[in-house]
Residue, then its C-alpha position, 0 to 999 in steps of 0.5 A: m330669772t326663771r331658773v334662779r327662781t326655781l333653784a331658790r324654791l328648791e333651796r327653801m324646800t330642801f331647807a324645810d325638809f332638813l329642819d323636819d328632822l331636827t330634835s328640840e335640843q338641836w333647835i336651841a343649839p348655837s349657829l354660826c351667826d353670833g348670838w343666834t340659835v338654830r331657831d333664831v336663824v330659821a326665824h330670820t330666814v322666814a321673817y326677812l324674806g317674807q317682807s315686801r319690798t316697800e316694808l324692807a325699804a321702810n325698815m332700812v330707813s327706820a334703822r338708818g341702814d343698819v342691817d343688824r337692827v333690821n334683823a333684830s326687830k324682825l326676829s321679835d315678830f316670831e318669838a312665839a312661833e313653834p318650830d313646826q310653825l316656822i317650817e310651815f312658814m318656810r314651805r308656804g313661802a317657798d316661791p320667792s316674792g317681795a324682798a326675796a325676789l330682788y335681784g332676780c330671786r338671788v336674794a332668796l337663793i343665797e339667804c337660804l343657802i348660806h343660812q342652811q350652812d349656818i345651821r348644818r355646820p355646827l350640827r355636823q350635818i354635812r351637805t354637798i351644795p349643788a354646783e349651779p346654785l352655789r356658783i350663782s350665789m358666789k357671783y352674787a355675793r361679790i356684786n351685792p354691796v350689802i353682802g360685801g363679798a368683793r370688799r371682804t376679799r379685795g386684793v386676793r384671787l379666789i379659786a374654787t377647787d371643786m368647780e370652775w370658778s375664780a374671781g379677783r386679783g392678787p395672792e391666791v385663796r384656794g378652796s371649795g366653793e362653799a368655803l369661798l362663799l362663806a368667807m365672802t359672807g363674813r364667816l372666814r373664821f369658820v372656814a380659814d382652815e379649809l383654805d390654802g394659798a398666800g392670800v389666806r394670810v391676807l384675809r386672816a390679817r384683815e379679819m384680825a384688824g377688824s377691817i372686814 
């Protein structure tokens, strides 16, 4: 857990450093998250991971388990925050606590890692994700039922082409660790062209059918 906590802290600080250099136009640009701007993604990352475990549980009960409703309600808490304030919140909360510390701090790690890519990709700000946090996030995405990585990629075998990692059974889906992680977390349409193998057709068909 100590190692994951350190990686999560570094990921959030890297995220904050990246945000420092964004222009006002980039802050209002679309992200990979449907209907969310860059600013919305940052506010979500700050708001969601800043919750206590008790608050998160209460919010989930209130929203009847609908994660999208929880996310939307928390965004409103930061409507008035300026970009520099959001960055400061991110730095101040760099050490995982509360809900962010769940699953040995893996929640904090994967949230910051994924959402940074949600911003970087549409802004064409390329980043090579370090192998260790990427591998931990890929493994966690498959076992966490809320993220649903195993559900989204059932019936195929995922094989990373840039690191030692594979999972699942069935037709192969080959690609970078980042592309596989994004596919597991509901972003297949953004990375499908970066993936190879007969299993890609399986995932595409499933997405077209609306079953993932």
